[in-house]
C-alpha positions as a printed NumPy array, in Angstrom:
array([[-143.405, -200.865,   15.131],
       [-141.791, -201.868,   11.86 ],
       [-140.235, -198.81 ,   10.256],
       [-141.452, -199.927,    6.814],
       [-145.005, -200.472,    8.012],
       [-144.968, -197.197,    9.951],
       [-143.828, -195.287,    6.857],
       [-146.27 , -197.099,    4.592],
       [-149.379, -196.602,    6.707],
       [-148.427, -193.454,    8.639],
       [-148.623, -193.512,   12.425],
       [-152.289, -192.412,   12.726],
       [-153.547, -195.106,   10.338],
       [-151.308, -197.737,   11.937],
       [-152.702, -196.857,   15.38 ],
       [-156.277, -196.832,   14.036],
       [-155.868, -200.302,   12.493],
       [-154.371, -201.639,   15.736],
       [-157.251, -200.127,   17.76 ],
       [-159.834, -201.885,   15.578],
       [-158.044, -205.239,   15.978],
       [-158.046, -204.746,   19.773],
       [-161.747, -203.77 ,   19.696],
       [-162.701, -206.827,   17.606],
       [-160.92 , -209.123,   20.053],
       [-162.454, -207.423,   23.095],
       [-165.978, -208.001,   21.714],
       [-165.478, -211.757,   22.013],
       [-163.01 , -211.655,   24.911],
       [-160.154, -213.223,   22.963],
       [-156.457, -212.534,   23.127],
       [-154.606, -211.105,   20.121],
       [-152.299, -213.94 ,   19.016],
       [-150.1  , -211.84 ,   16.739],
       [-147.494, -209.135,   17.126],
       [-148.754, -205.619,   16.6  ],
       [-147.1  , -205.399,   13.169],
       [-148.513, -208.759,   12.063],
       [-152.017, -207.84 ,   13.235],
       [-151.892, -204.447,   11.514],
       [-150.51 , -205.976,    8.285],
       [-153.309, -208.566,    8.236],
       [-155.889, -205.843,    8.878],
       [-154.335, -203.702,    6.113],
       [-154.572, -206.666,    3.735],
       [-158.353, -206.845,    4.316],
       [-159.05 , -203.124,    3.845],
       [-161.319, -202.613,    0.826],
       [-160.723, -198.873,    0.315],
       [-158.042, -198.675,   -0.928],
       [-157.972, -202.384,   -1.792],
       [-154.51 , -203.311,   -0.504],
       [-155.192, -206.997,   -1.067],
       [-155.197, -206.352,   -4.826],
       [-151.68 , -204.886,   -4.72 ],
       [-150.379, -207.678,   -2.496],
       [-151.98 , -210.483,   -4.523],
       [-150.806, -208.936,   -7.814],
       [-147.242, -208.867,   -6.457],
       [-147.549, -212.522,   -5.414],
       [-148.931, -213.637,   -8.784],
       [-146.063, -211.8  ,  -10.52 ],
       [-143.468, -213.431,   -8.265],
       [-142.521, -210.215,   -6.449],
       [-142.169, -211.799,   -3.017],
       [-139.757, -209.367,   -1.384],
       [-142.437, -207.16 ,    0.144],
       [-142.61 , -206.373,    3.859],
       [-146.421, -206.733,    3.951],
       [-146.205, -210.212,    2.396],
       [-143.608, -211.216,    4.973],
       [-145.786, -209.937,    7.823],
       [-148.964, -211.6  ,    6.491],
       [-147.072, -214.889,    6.019],
       [-145.748, -214.648,    9.575],
       [-149.241, -213.885,   10.906],
       [-150.8  , -216.846,    9.096],
       [-148.1  , -219.169,   10.404],
       [-148.967, -218.15 ,   13.976],
       [-152.735, -218.551,   13.679],
       [-154.33 , -221.988,   14.099],
       [-155.821, -223.771,   11.101],
       [-159.57 , -223.165,   10.874],
       [-161.13 , -226.448,   12.024],
       [-164.227, -226.468,    9.805],
       [-163.164, -228.185,    6.578],
       [-165.438, -226.276,    4.188],
       [-165.298, -222.572,    3.338],
       [-166.891, -220.514,    0.567],
       [-165.803, -217.897,   -1.936],
       [-167.561, -215.555,   -4.347],
       [-165.287, -215.224,   -7.37 ],
       [-164.875, -215.546,  -11.109],
       [-161.997, -217.918,  -11.883],
       [-159.953, -216.914,  -14.93 ],
       [-160.674, -218.739,  -18.181],
       [-157.362, -220.575,  -17.768],
       [-158.356, -221.684,  -14.258],
       [-161.822, -222.73 ,  -15.44 ],
       [-160.263, -224.776,  -18.25 ],
       [-157.849, -226.529,  -15.897],
       [-160.579, -227.297,  -13.37 ],
       [-162.849, -228.661,  -16.121],
       [-159.982, -230.925,  -17.27 ],
       [-159.383, -232.11 ,  -13.681],
       [-155.982, -230.413,  -13.631],
       [-154.428, -228.773,  -10.587],
       [-154.789, -224.994,  -10.315],
       [-152.132, -223.2  ,   -8.278],
       [-152.94 , -219.762,   -6.892],
       [-149.822, -217.787,   -6.033],
       [-151.876, -215.296,   -4.027],
       [-153.734, -215.491,   -0.73 ],
       [-157.307, -216.733,   -1.12 ],
       [-160.026, -214.989,    0.884],
       [-162.973, -217.184,    1.809],
       [-166.008, -217.071,    4.09 ],
       [-167.167, -219.366,    6.874],
       [-170.75 , -219.31 ,    5.581],
       [-171.999, -218.992,    1.976],
       [-173.956, -215.801,    2.49 ],
       [-175.033, -213.282,   -0.122],
       [-172.751, -210.265,   -0.17 ],
       [-173.816, -206.893,   -1.518],
       [-170.333, -206.22 ,   -2.907],
       [-170.338, -209.331,   -5.128],
       [-170.264, -208.712,   -8.882],
       [-173.264, -209.993,  -10.859],
       [-171.212, -212.656,  -12.657],
       [-169.518, -214.09 ,   -9.56 ],
       [-169.683, -217.797,   -8.893],
       [-170.316, -219.244,   -5.446],
       [-167.483, -221.703,   -4.859],
       [-167.475, -224.357,   -2.149],
       [-163.912, -225.151,   -1.032],
       [-162.627, -227.994,    1.125],
       [-159.44 , -226.512,    2.569],
       [-156.351, -227.885,    4.3  ],
       [-154.779, -224.874,    5.984],
       [-157.023, -221.797,    5.923],
       [-156.735, -219.475,    8.905],
       [-159.604, -217.662,   10.619],
       [-158.636, -214.006,   10.288],
       [-162.083, -212.565,   11.048],
       [-160.94 , -210.755,   14.205],
       [-158.114, -209.134,   12.217],
       [-160.373, -208.112,    9.346],
       [-161.705, -204.742,    8.241],
       [-164.997, -206.534,    7.498],
       [-165.437, -208.157,   10.92 ],
       [-169.145, -208.852,   11.447],
       [-171.489, -211.769,   11.978],
       [-172.124, -211.872,    8.213],
       [-168.51 , -211.725,    7.082],
       [-166.239, -214.172,    8.86 ],
       [-163.094, -214.426,    6.754],
       [-160.812, -217.442,    6.443],
       [-157.586, -216.794,    4.515],
       [-155.939, -219.656,    2.642],
       [-152.143, -219.169,    2.416],
       [-150.47 , -218.196,   -0.84 ],
       [-149.291, -220.846,   -3.258],
       [-152.147, -223.248,   -2.54 ],
       [-153.256, -225.837,   -5.12 ],
       [-156.806, -226.889,   -5.957],
       [-158.67 , -229.464,   -8.028],
       [-162.29 , -229.653,   -9.09 ],
       [-164.594, -232.026,   -7.253],
       [-167.213, -233.279,   -9.671],
       [-170.142, -233.064,   -7.31 ],
       [-173.332, -231.642,   -8.726],
       [-174.734, -229.421,   -6.005],
       [-177.322, -226.866,   -7.128],
       [-176.4  , -224.563,   -4.233],
       [-172.889, -223.98 ,   -5.629],
       [-171.52 , -223.059,   -9.033],
       [-168.255, -224.893,   -8.404],
       [-166.847, -227.259,   -5.775],
       [-163.073, -227.48 ,   -5.362],
       [-160.661, -229.119,   -2.956],
       [-157.305, -227.83 ,   -1.76 ],
       [-154.612, -230.452,   -2.407],
       [-151.525, -228.509,   -1.279]])
């Protein structure tokens, strides 16, 4: 166990997170593909209360990359296979700057990890002003079995940090925005 991760999460929480990852995998009779630390870090990233993903993504957007959780999540994503379905979905509100760039057909770079869903379902935790975004991705990883939200309704695909996107000018009434990952 990584000393930093052990100190950060405390042993009981670390063991609880690992147990849930093992349970999720046993439900579908799949092998855990990651080290224990990588699996626990990925699970910790997905925990909503407290929302660790906010801290990690804020650090990434501010260029603070020397964080043990970021290193473990990066390592985990590099070990997982690319999700083979090309389209994923996200409920979000892009910043005004991002909306402006997308409207002008400019590239938007997101320094943080981007959480997406396999299916465009309605989520109860979505804010009233969220947009449903359809995303054609290049390298998202299926992290659903490592997720705090593992269920049939929430199957998470995580797009690695530093990815770039452009708007696809397709008018589809089912989606508020359609974008494509270009890098």
